DRENDO-1510 file (C-alpha; in Angstrom, 1 decimal, always signed):
<recs>
REC; n; res; u; v; w
REC; 1; MET; +23.4; -6.4; +23.6 .
REC; 2; GLY; +19.7; -5.0; +22.4 .
REC; 3; ARG; +19.4; -1.7; +20.8 .
REC; 4; ASP; +23.0; -0.9; +20.0 .
REC; 5; SER; +23.7; -4.3; +17.8 .
REC; 6; ARG; +19.9; -3.8; +16.5 .
REC; 7; GLN; +20.9; -0.2; +15.7 .
REC; 8; ALA; +24.7; -1.2; +13.9 .
REC; 9; ALA; +22.9; -4.0; +11.9 .
REC; 10; GLY; +19.8; -2.1; +10.4 .
REC; 11; GLU; +22.2; +0.5; +9.0 .
REC; 12; GLY; +22.9; -1.6; +5.7 .
REC; 13; GLY; +25.5; -4.1; +7.9 .
REC; 14; GLN; +28.0; -4.0; +5.1 .
REC; 15; GLY; +31.1; -4.5; +7.7 .
REC; 16; ILE; +29.2; -5.9; +11.0 .
REC; 17; LEU; +29.0; -9.4; +10.0 .
REC; 18; PRO; +32.9; -9.9; +10.0 .
REC; 19; LYS; +33.3; -8.7; +13.1 .
REC; 20; LEU; +30.3; -10.2; +14.9 .
REC; 21; LEU; +31.8; -13.7; +14.1 .
REC; 22; GLU; +35.3; -12.3; +15.1 .
REC; 23; GLU; +34.2; -11.4; +18.1 .
REC; 24; LEU; +32.1; -15.1; +18.3 .
REC; 25; GLU; +36.1; -16.8; +17.9 .
REC; 26; ARG; +37.8; -14.6; +20.3 .
REC; 27; CYS; +34.8; -15.9; +22.7 .
REC; 28; LYS; +35.1; -19.3; +21.8 .
REC; 29; ALA; +39.2; -19.5; +21.7 .
REC; 30; GLY; +38.8; -18.1; +25.5 .
REC; 31; GLY; +36.5; -20.3; +26.5 .
REC; 32; ASP; +33.7; -17.2; +27.8 .
REC; 33; ALA; +30.3; -19.4; +27.5 .
REC; 34; SER; +28.3; -16.6; +27.7 .
REC; 35; GLY; +30.1; -14.3; +25.4 .
REC; 36; MET; +29.4; -16.9; +23.2 .
REC; 37; GLY; +25.7; -16.7; +24.0 .
REC; 38; TRP; +25.3; -13.0; +23.4 .
REC; 39; ALA; +27.8; -13.8; +20.1 .
REC; 40; PHE; +25.2; -15.6; +18.5 .
REC; 41; ALA; +22.4; -13.8; +19.7 .
REC; 42; LYS; +24.1; -10.9; +17.8 .
REC; 43; ILE; +24.3; -12.4; +14.8 .
REC; 44; GLY; +20.8; -13.8; +14.8 .
REC; 45; THR; +19.5; -10.1; +15.2 .
REC; 46; PHE; +22.0; -9.2; +12.2 .
REC; 47; TYR; +20.3; -11.5; +10.0 .
REC; 48; GLN; +16.6; -10.9; +11.2 .
REC; 49; THR; +17.4; -7.8; +10.1 .
REC; 50; GLN; +18.6; -8.4; +6.8 .
REC; 51; GLY; +15.4; -10.4; +6.2 .
REC; 52; LYS; +17.5; -13.7; +6.5 .
REC; 53; PHE; +15.2; -15.6; +8.9 .
REC; 54; ARG; +16.3; -19.1; +8.6 .
REC; 55; GLU; +19.9; -18.2; +9.7 .
REC; 56; ALA; +18.7; -15.9; +12.1 .
REC; 57; LEU; +16.6; -18.6; +13.7 .
REC; 58; SER; +19.6; -21.1; +13.6 .
REC; 59; PHE; +21.9; -18.3; +15.7 .
REC; 60; PHE; +19.1; -17.8; +18.4 .
REC; 61; GLU; +18.5; -21.2; +18.9 .
REC; 62; GLU; +22.6; -21.7; +19.2 .
REC; 63; SER; +21.9; -18.5; +21.4 .
REC; 64; LEU; +19.4; -20.1; +24.0 .
REC; 65; LYS; +21.1; -23.5; +24.3 .
REC; 66; ALA; +24.0; -21.7; +25.4 .
REC; 67; PHE; +22.1; -19.5; +28.1 .
REC; 68; ARG; +20.3; -22.6; +29.6 .
REC; 69; ASP; +23.7; -24.8; +29.7 .
REC; 70; LEU; +25.0; -22.3; +31.9 .
REC; 71; GLY; +21.4; -21.4; +34.0 .
REC; 72; ASP; +21.6; -17.9; +32.8 .
REC; 73; LYS; +17.8; -16.9; +33.2 .
REC; 74; PRO; +17.9; -13.4; +31.9 .
REC; 75; GLY; +20.1; -14.5; +28.4 .
REC; 76; GLU; +17.3; -17.3; +27.9 .
REC; 77; ALA; +14.5; -14.8; +28.8 .
REC; 78; SER; +15.9; -12.4; +26.5 .
REC; 79; VAL; +16.8; -14.6; +23.3 .
REC; 80; SER; +13.1; -16.5; +23.9 .
REC; 81; ALA; +11.5; -13.0; +23.6 .
REC; 82; LEU; +13.6; -12.1; +19.9 .
REC; 83; MET; +13.0; -15.7; +18.9 .
REC; 84; GLY; +9.2; -15.2; +19.6 .
REC; 85; HIS; +9.6; -12.3; +17.4 .
REC; 86; LEU; +11.4; -13.5; +14.8 .
REC; 87; LEU; +8.7; -16.5; +14.7 .
REC; 88; TYR; +6.2; -14.0; +14.1 .
REC; 89; GLN; +7.4; -12.5; +11.3 .
REC; 90; GLN; +7.7; -16.0; +9.7 .
REC; 91; GLY; +4.3; -16.0; +10.7 .
REC; 92; ALA; +4.4; -18.9; +13.2 .
REC; 93; TRP; +2.2; -17.7; +15.4 .
REC; 94; ASP; +1.8; -20.6; +17.7 .
REC; 95; ARG; +5.9; -21.0; +18.1 .
REC; 96; ALA; +5.7; -16.8; +18.3 .
REC; 97; LEU; +3.3; -17.1; +21.2 .
REC; 98; GLU; +5.0; -20.4; +23.1 .
REC; 99; SER; +8.4; -18.5; +23.0 .
REC; 100; LEU; +7.4; -15.1; +23.8 .
REC; 101; GLU; +5.1; -17.0; +27.3 .
REC; 102; HIS; +8.2; -18.5; +28.1 .
REC; 103; ALA; +10.0; -15.1; +28.0 .
REC; 104; ARG; +7.5; -13.2; +29.7 .
REC; 105; CYS; +7.4; -15.8; +32.8 .
REC; 106; LEU; +11.0; -15.6; +32.8 .
REC; 107; HIS; +11.2; -12.1; +32.9 .
REC; 108; GLU; +8.1; -12.2; +36.0 .
REC; 109; GLU; +10.4; -14.7; +38.1 .
REC; 110; LEU; +13.2; -12.3; +37.7 .
REC; 111; ALA; +11.2; -9.2; +38.4 .
REC; 112; ASP; +12.9; -8.2; +35.4 .
REC; 113; ARG; +10.3; -5.3; +34.8 .
REC; 114; ALA; +11.6; -3.4; +31.6 .
REC; 115; GLY; +12.3; -6.8; +30.1 .
REC; 116; LEU; +8.6; -7.8; +30.9 .
REC; 117; ALA; +7.2; -4.7; +29.3 .
REC; 118; ALA; +9.2; -5.1; +26.2 .
REC; 119; THR; +8.5; -8.9; +25.8 .
REC; 120; LEU; +4.4; -8.0; +26.2 .
REC; 121; GLY; +5.0; -5.6; +23.4 .
REC; 122; LYS; +6.4; -8.1; +21.4 .
REC; 123; MET; +3.3; -10.4; +22.5 .
REC; 124; GLY; +1.0; -8.1; +21.1 .
REC; 125; ASN; +2.5; -8.0; +17.6 .
REC; 126; ALA; +1.9; -12.1; +17.8 .
REC; 127; CYS; -1.4; -12.1; +19.3 .
REC; 128; GLU; -2.7; -9.8; +16.1 .
REC; 129; GLY; -2.2; -12.9; +14.1 .
REC; 130; LYS; -3.4; -15.9; +16.3 .
REC; 131; LEU; -5.8; -14.5; +19.1 .
REC; 132; GLY; -7.0; -11.0; +17.5 .
REC; 133; TRP; -7.1; -7.3; +18.0 .
REC; 134; GLU; -8.9; -7.3; +21.3 .
REC; 135; GLN; -5.8; -9.7; +22.9 .
REC; 136; ALA; -3.0; -7.6; +21.0 .
REC; 137; LEU; -4.5; -4.5; +22.6 .
REC; 138; GLN; -4.6; -6.0; +25.6 .
REC; 139; CYS; -1.1; -7.2; +25.8 .
REC; 140; TYR; +0.3; -3.1; +24.3 .
REC; 141; ARG; -1.9; -1.8; +27.3 .
REC; 142; GLN; +0.0; -4.1; +29.7 .
REC; 143; SER; +3.1; -3.1; +28.3 .
REC; 144; MET; +2.5; +0.7; +28.5 .
REC; 145; GLU; +1.4; +0.7; +32.1 .
REC; 146; ILE; +5.2; -0.6; +32.9 .
REC; 147; LYS; +6.8; +1.8; +30.6 .
REC; 148; GLN; +5.0; +4.6; +32.1 .
REC; 149; GLU; +5.4; +3.1; +35.7 .
REC; 150; LEU; +9.4; +2.6; +34.5 .
REC; 151; GLY; +9.4; +6.6; +32.9 .
REC; 152; ASP; +10.5; +4.5; +29.6 .
REC; 153; ARG; +9.0; +7.4; +27.3 .
REC; 154; ALA; +11.4; +5.7; +24.2 .
REC; 155; GLY; +9.3; +2.5; +24.9 .
REC; 156; LEU; +6.0; +4.5; +25.1 .
REC; 157; ALA; +6.6; +5.8; +21.9 .
REC; 158; LEU; +7.1; +2.5; +20.5 .
REC; 159; THR; +4.0; +1.1; +21.7 .
REC; 160; TRP; +2.1; +4.0; +20.8 .
REC; 161; ASN; +3.6; +2.9; +17.1 .
REC; 162; ASN; +2.0; -0.6; +17.4 .
REC; 163; ILE; -1.3; +0.3; +18.6 .
REC; 164; GLY; -1.4; +3.0; +15.6 .
REC; 165; THR; -0.3; -0.3; +13.7 .
REC; 166; LEU; -3.1; -2.2; +14.9 .
REC; 167; HIS; -5.9; +0.6; +14.3 .
REC; 168; ALA; -4.5; +1.0; +11.1 .
REC; 169; LYS; -4.9; -2.7; +10.2 .
REC; 170; THR; -8.7; -3.0; +11.1 .
REC; 171; GLU; -9.1; +0.5; +9.3 .
REC; 172; GLN; -10.1; +2.8; +12.0 .
REC; 173; TRP; -8.0; +5.1; +10.4 .
REC; 174; ALA; -8.6; +8.0; +13.3 .
REC; 175; GLU; -7.5; +6.3; +15.9 .
REC; 176; ALA; -4.4; +5.0; +14.4 .
REC; 177; LEU; -3.7; +8.6; +13.4 .
REC; 178; GLU; -4.0; +9.5; +17.1 .
REC; 179; ALA; -1.9; +6.6; +18.7 .
REC; 180; TYR; +0.8; +7.6; +15.8 .
REC; 181; GLY; +0.6; +11.2; +16.7 .
REC; 182; GLN; +1.0; +10.2; +20.2 .
REC; 183; SER; +4.1; +8.1; +19.5 .
REC; 184; ARG; +5.1; +11.1; +17.5 .
REC; 185; VAL; +4.7; +14.0; +20.3 .
REC; 186; ILE; +7.1; +11.7; +22.5 .
REC; 187; GLN; +10.2; +11.1; +20.1 .
REC; 188; GLU; +10.0; +14.7; +18.9 .
REC; 189; GLU; +10.6; +15.4; +22.9 .
REC; 190; LEU; +13.1; +12.9; +22.9 .
REC; 191; GLY; +15.0; +13.8; +19.5 .
REC; 192; ASP; +14.5; +10.4; +18.2 .
REC; 193; LEU; +15.1; +10.8; +14.7 .
REC; 194; ARG; +15.0; +7.0; +14.0 .
REC; 195; GLY; +11.7; +6.2; +15.8 .
REC; 196; LEU; +10.3; +9.4; +14.0 .
REC; 197; SER; +11.2; +8.1; +10.6 .
REC; 198; ILE; +9.2; +5.0; +11.0 .
REC; 199; THR; +6.4; +6.9; +12.9 .
REC; 200; PHE; +6.2; +9.5; +9.6 .
REC; 201; GLY; +6.1; +6.5; +7.6 .
REC; 202; ASN; +3.4; +5.0; +9.2 .
REC; 203; ILE; +1.5; +7.9; +8.9 .
REC; 204; GLY; +1.9; +8.2; +5.5 .
REC; 205; ARG; +0.5; +4.6; +4.9 .
REC; 206; VAL; -2.5; +5.3; +6.6 .
REC; 207; TYR; -2.9; +8.7; +4.3 .
REC; 208; HIS; -2.0; +6.2; +1.2 .
REC; 209; GLN; -4.7; +3.5; +2.5 .
REC; 210; LYS; -7.2; +6.2; +2.6 .
REC; 211; GLY; -6.2; +7.6; -0.7 .
REC; 212; GLU; -5.5; +11.0; +0.1 .
REC; 213; TRP; -2.2; +11.0; -1.7 .
REC; 214; ARG; -0.9; +14.8; -1.0 .
REC; 215; GLU; -0.8; +13.9; +2.6 .
REC; 216; ALA; +1.0; +10.8; +2.3 .
REC; 217; ALA; +3.5; +12.0; -0.5 .
REC; 218; ALA; +4.5; +14.8; +2.4 .
REC; 219; HIS; +4.9; +12.1; +5.1 .
REC; 220; TYR; +6.7; +9.5; +2.9 .
REC; 221; GLU; +9.5; +12.3; +2.4 .
REC; 222; LYS; +9.8; +13.9; +5.9 .
REC; 223; SER; +9.9; +9.9; +7.1 .
REC; 224; SER; +12.4; +9.4; +3.6 .
REC; 225; SER; +14.6; +12.3; +4.8 .
REC; 226; LEU; +15.1; +11.1; +8.7 .
REC; 227; HIS; +16.1; +7.7; +7.3 .
REC; 228; GLU; +19.1; +9.3; +5.4 .
REC; 229; ALA; +19.8; +11.8; +8.5 .
REC; 230; VAL; +20.2; +8.3; +10.5 .
REC; 231; GLU; +21.8; +6.5; +7.5 .
REC; 232; ASP; +19.2; +3.9; +7.5 .
REC; 233; ALA; +19.4; +3.1; +4.1 .
REC; 234; LEU; +17.2; +0.1; +3.4 .
REC; 235; GLY; +14.9; +1.9; +5.5 .
REC; 236; ARG; +14.8; +4.8; +3.1 .
REC; 237; ALA; +14.6; +2.4; -0.2 .
REC; 238; THR; +11.2; +1.2; +1.5 .
REC; 239; ILE; +9.9; +4.5; +2.4 .
REC; 240; LEU; +10.8; +5.4; -1.4 .
REC; 241; ASN; +9.0; +2.4; -2.8 .
REC; 242; SER; +6.0; +4.0; -1.2 .
REC; 243; LEU; +6.5; +7.3; -2.4 .
REC; 244; GLY; +6.6; +5.8; -5.9 .
REC; 245; LEU; +3.9; +4.1; -6.0 .
REC; 246; VAL; +1.8; +7.7; -4.6 .
REC; 247; ARG; +3.3; +9.9; -7.2 .
REC; 248; LYS; +2.6; +6.8; -9.4 .
REC; 249; GLU; -1.2; +7.3; -8.9 .
REC; 250; MET; -1.5; +11.1; -8.4 .
REC; 251; GLY; -0.2; +11.1; -12.4 .
REC; 252; ASP; +3.2; +12.0; -11.9 .
REC; 253; LEU; +4.9; +9.2; -14.0 .
REC; 254; ASP; +8.1; +11.3; -14.1 .
REC; 255; GLY; +8.2; +11.6; -10.5 .
REC; 256; ALA; +7.3; +8.0; -9.6 .
REC; 257; LYS; +10.2; +6.8; -12.3 .
REC; 258; GLU; +13.1; +9.1; -10.2 .
REC; 259; THR; +11.9; +8.0; -6.9 .
REC; 260; TYR; +12.1; +4.4; -7.8 .
REC; 261; GLU; +15.4; +4.9; -9.5 .
REC; 262; ARG; +16.9; +6.7; -6.4 .
REC; 263; ALA; +15.8; +3.5; -4.4 .
REC; 264; MET; +17.0; +1.1; -6.7 .
REC; 265; GLN; +20.5; +2.7; -6.5 .
REC; 266; ILE; +20.5; +2.2; -2.9 .
REC; 267; LEU; +19.7; -1.9; -3.1 .
REC; 268; ARG; +21.8; -2.2; -5.7 .
REC; 269; GLU; +24.6; -1.0; -3.3 .
REC; 270; ARG; +23.8; -3.3; -1.1 .
REC; 271; ASP; +23.1; -6.6; -3.2 .
REC; 272; ASP; +19.7; -6.4; -1.9 .
REC; 273; LEU; +17.9; -8.4; -4.8 .
REC; 274; LEU; +14.8; -9.3; -3.2 .
REC; 275; ARG; +13.5; -6.0; -3.0 .
REC; 276; LEU; +15.1; -4.8; -5.7 .
REC; 277; THR; +13.2; -7.3; -7.9 .
REC; 278; VAL; +10.3; -5.1; -6.4 .
REC; 279; LEU; +11.4; -1.9; -7.4 .
REC; 280; MET; +12.0; -3.0; -11.0 .
REC; 281; HIS; +8.8; -4.5; -11.5 .
REC; 282; ASN; +6.8; -1.5; -10.2 .
REC; 283; LEU; +9.4; +1.1; -12.5 .
REC; 284; ALA; +8.4; -1.1; -14.9 .
REC; 285; ILE; +4.9; -0.2; -14.9 .
REC; 286; VAL; +5.8; +3.1; -15.2 .
REC; 287; HIS; +6.9; +2.8; -18.3 .
REC; 288; GLU; +4.7; +0.8; -19.5 .
REC; 289; GLU; +2.0; +3.7; -18.4 .
REC; 290; LYS; +4.6; +6.1; -20.2 .
REC; 291; GLY; +4.4; +4.0; -23.3 .
REC; 292; GLU; +8.1; +3.4; -22.9 .
REC; 293; TYR; +7.4; -0.6; -23.4 .
REC; 294; ARG; +10.8; -1.5; -24.5 .
REC; 295; LYS; +12.5; +0.0; -21.3 .
REC; 296; ALA; +9.6; -1.9; -19.5 .
REC; 297; LEU; +10.8; -5.3; -20.9 .
REC; 298; SER; +14.1; -5.0; -20.6 .
REC; 299; LEU; +13.6; -4.5; -17.2 .
REC; 300; LEU; +11.4; -7.0; -16.4 .
REC; 301; GLU; +13.6; -9.6; -18.2 .
REC; 302; GLU; +16.3; -8.7; -15.7 .
REC; 303; VAL; +13.6; -9.2; -12.9 .
REC; 304; ILE; +12.9; -12.6; -14.5 .
REC; 305; SER; +16.2; -13.6; -14.4 .
REC; 306; LEU; +16.5; -12.4; -10.8 .
REC; 307; ASP; +13.2; -14.5; -9.8 .
REC; 308; LYS; +14.7; -17.4; -11.2 .
REC; 309; ARG; +17.9; -17.0; -9.6 .
REC; 310; MET; +16.4; -16.7; -6.1 .
REC; 311; GLY; +13.7; -18.7; -6.2 .
REC; 312; ASN; +11.4; -15.7; -6.1 .
REC; 313; PRO; +7.5; -16.9; -6.2 .
REC; 314; ASP; +6.9; -13.6; -8.0 .
REC; 315; LEU; +8.4; -15.4; -11.3 .
REC; 316; LYS; +5.1; -16.2; -12.7 .
REC; 317; ARG; +3.7; -12.6; -11.6 .
REC; 318; ASP; +6.2; -10.9; -13.4 .
REC; 319; MET; +6.2; -12.9; -16.3 .
REC; 320; LEU; +2.3; -12.2; -17.2 .
REC; 321; VAL; +3.4; -8.6; -16.6 .
REC; 322; PHE; +6.3; -9.1; -19.4 .
REC; 323; ARG; +3.7; -11.1; -21.7 .
REC; 324; ARG; +1.0; -8.4; -21.1 .
REC; 325; ILE; +3.6; -5.6; -22.3 .
REC; 326; ARG; +4.6; -7.2; -25.1 .
REC; 327; ARG; +1.0; -8.1; -26.5 .
REC; 328; ARG; +0.6; -4.8; -26.0 .
REC; 329; MET; +3.2; -3.4; -27.8 .
REC; 330; SER; +2.9; -5.7; -30.1 .
REC; 331; MET; -0.6; -4.3; -31.1 .
REC; 332; GLU; +0.2; -0.7; -30.8 .
REC; 333; ARG; +2.8; -1.6; -33.8 .
REC; 334; ASP; -0.1; -3.1; -35.8 .
REC; 335; LEU; -2.4; -0.5; -35.3 .
REC; 336; GLN; +0.4; +1.8; -36.6 .
REC; 337; ALA; +1.4; -0.1; -39.7 .
REC; 338; GLU; -2.7; -0.4; -40.1 .
REC; 339; SER; -2.6; +3.1; -39.7 .
REC; 340; TRP; -0.1; +3.9; -42.0 .
REC; 341; GLY; -1.3; +1.8; -44.6 .
REC; 342; ARG; -4.5; +3.6; -45.6 .
REC; 343; GLU; -5.4; +6.2; -48.0 .
REC; 344; PRO; -6.2; +9.3; -47.5 .
REC; 345; GLY; -10.2; +9.7; -46.7 .
REC; 346; ASP; -10.3; +6.2; -45.8 .
REC; 347; ARG; -11.8; +5.2; -42.7 .
</recs>
């Protein structure tokens, strides 16, 4: 499975899940236990790309059980690595490292150098949260050595990206840009548009964090175009949100508004309500700064309704912003009324 299923799931996934469930049922009906294991893993990966981590973990656990019952160590190693990465995304550092260490041992036992390199890269991600950046960097370097040995240039580009992100988290901006630059060169040589869409976004974030708005906007725009070219709608929506923030910080409120609205359209089409509430909140702030209080309040009313429906922890923040804008609108209305009530020459 691997790259093809992850790529398909990442492209919106509107027709993917029913097909994966059909595949699972065919394997069950045919008594294909190995096929069931891979089908469970694919469905888990689909849910992971959609941010539905609880469902993803459940399917990965079913997949792992299937492979262990079969004594299929390659399958067990692959799914242990997938689970480890998922647990890392959830912030469960100890469980993530335990799962990844199990995968690493299996890859070494099987002499699977490619699997070992990929798992070491995932361990680097998990180490950042639990063991610190030096341990993470060590894992990334070990991963790179194997990828260089195998001639895995796409894998090298990915690891350079991980190293760049590690440096960015520790505000080592020059080192981060150098690492992302190494990744970009490889991806351009390979014609890897999907990889480049991520790399340009990461470079944009570095400039964003440095307060270099124009450079940030330029790289976000390149990233957005590439996400569109590879039909990664959710990735594009995420980058457009970042671009909207930069345009707002540059004082281009109309540009920020237009950017947020484009991203919101993408998320509405996919019924991605959690990400949608973030964009609507940001757009409401733009309306507030433009003095368009009624538009801001209307948006926030919808956001608060969605927050309540989803149990979104941002509900309290959104309600506080709603009240602040309502107070601001009321105060300005009172000031206007007071001004209109004065006689000429009054002070």
